[in-house]
C-alpha positions in Angstrom: 0.0 0.1 -0.1 1.3 3.5 -0.9 2.5 5.9 1.8 -0.4 8.2 2.5 0.6 12.0 3.0 -0.8 13.8 6.0 -2.7 17.1 5.2 0.3 19.1 6.3 2.7 17.3 4.0 0.3 17.8 1.1 0.0 21.6 2.0 3.9 22.1 2.1 4.3 20.2 -1.1 1.7 22.5 -2.8 3.3 25.5 -1.2 6.7 24.6 -2.7 5.1 24.2 -6.1 3.5 27.6 -5.7 6.6 29.3 -4.6 8.4 28.3 -7.7 6.4 30.9 -9.5 5.6 33.4 -6.7 8.6 35.5 -5.1 8.8 38.9 -3.5 11.0 41.7 -4.9 11.7 45.1 -3.2 9.2 46.8 -5.6 6.5 44.0 -5.1 7.0 42.1 -2.0 5.2 38.8 -1.3 2.3 38.7 1.1 2.5 35.3 2.8 -0.4 33.7 4.8 -0.1 31.0 7.4 -3.2 29.6 9.0 -3.3 27.4 12.2 -6.4 26.1 13.7 -6.9 29.0 16.0 -4.7 31.9 14.7 -4.0 33.4 11.2 -0.7 35.3 10.4 0.3 37.5 7.5 3.7 38.6 6.4 5.0 41.0 3.8 8.4 39.5 2.8 11.1 40.8 0.4 12.5 37.5 -0.9 15.7 38.9 -2.4 16.9 40.4 0.9 15.1 37.7 2.9 13.5 40.1 5.3 10.0 40.4 6.7 9.0 44.0 5.9 5.5 43.9 7.8 3.7 41.4 9.7 0.2 41.0 11.5 -1.5 38.3 13.3 -4.4 37.7 15.7 -1.8 37.4 18.5 -0.6 41.0 17.9 -0.9 43.1 21.2 -3.2 45.8 19.5 -5.2 43.2 17.6 -5.7 40.7 20.4 -8.4 42.8 22.1 -10.2 43.7 18.9 -10.5 40.1 17.7 -11.7 38.7 20.9 -15.2 37.5 20.3 -15.2 37.7 16.6 -15.6 34.7 14.1 -12.3 33.4 12.6 -13.1 34.9 9.1 -13.8 38.3 10.7 -10.6 38.1 12.6 -8.8 37.3 9.2 -10.4 40.2 7.5 -9.1 42.5 10.4 -5.6 41.1 10.2 -5.6 41.7 6.6 -6.8 45.3 6.9 -4.1 45.9 9.6 -1.5 44.4 7.7 -2.3 46.7 4.7 -2.3 49.8 6.9 1.1 48.9 8.2 2.3 48.1 4.8 1.1 51.5 3.4 3.0 53.3 6.3 6.2 51.8 5.1 5.4 52.9 1.4 4.3 49.4 0.1 1.4 49.6 -2.3 1.7 46.5 -4.5 2.3 42.9 -3.4 2.2 39.4 -4.7 -0.3 37.1 -2.9 1.1 33.9 -1.6 -1.7 31.6 -0.1 0.7 29.2 1.4 -0.8 26.0 -0.2 -4.0 26.6 1.4 -7.3 26.9 -0.8 -8.3 30.4 -1.5 -11.5 30.1 0.6 -12.5 31.0 4.1 -10.0 32.8 6.3 -7.4 33.0 3.5 -9.8 34.8 1.3 -11.0 37.0 4.0 -7.4 38.2 4.8 -6.8 38.8 1.1 -10.1 41.0 1.0 -9.2 42.8 4.1 -5.8 43.6 2.7 -7.5 44.8 -0.5 -9.9 46.9 1.5 -7.0 48.4 3.4 -5.5 49.6 0.0 -3.0 46.8 -1.0 -3.0 46.0 -4.8 -2.7 42.2 -5.9 
């Protein structure tokens, strides 16, 4: 019987396949999403320098009180909007979206929509 991959292994394999075509530059950095069971994280990364320029998550000090009591998709939208505001403050307007091997539904889509509402273009 063939080896069955876990969901995490399958997601990581998809993520590697996506990353072949998606890379962040100083002009157009990569907005990377990570989703755990209870939290969601977003980072804007310059892959040429290997630096995280901006990040936001549901664990941030200023967001922690705002997301309390909200549904997970609403939390993700708020994280995306906060991420966009922080990126705009650093002069970042355009990004490349990296869904991290996750399907573009639910919390991942909500974070992307929140980032778009905040003013990021992708």
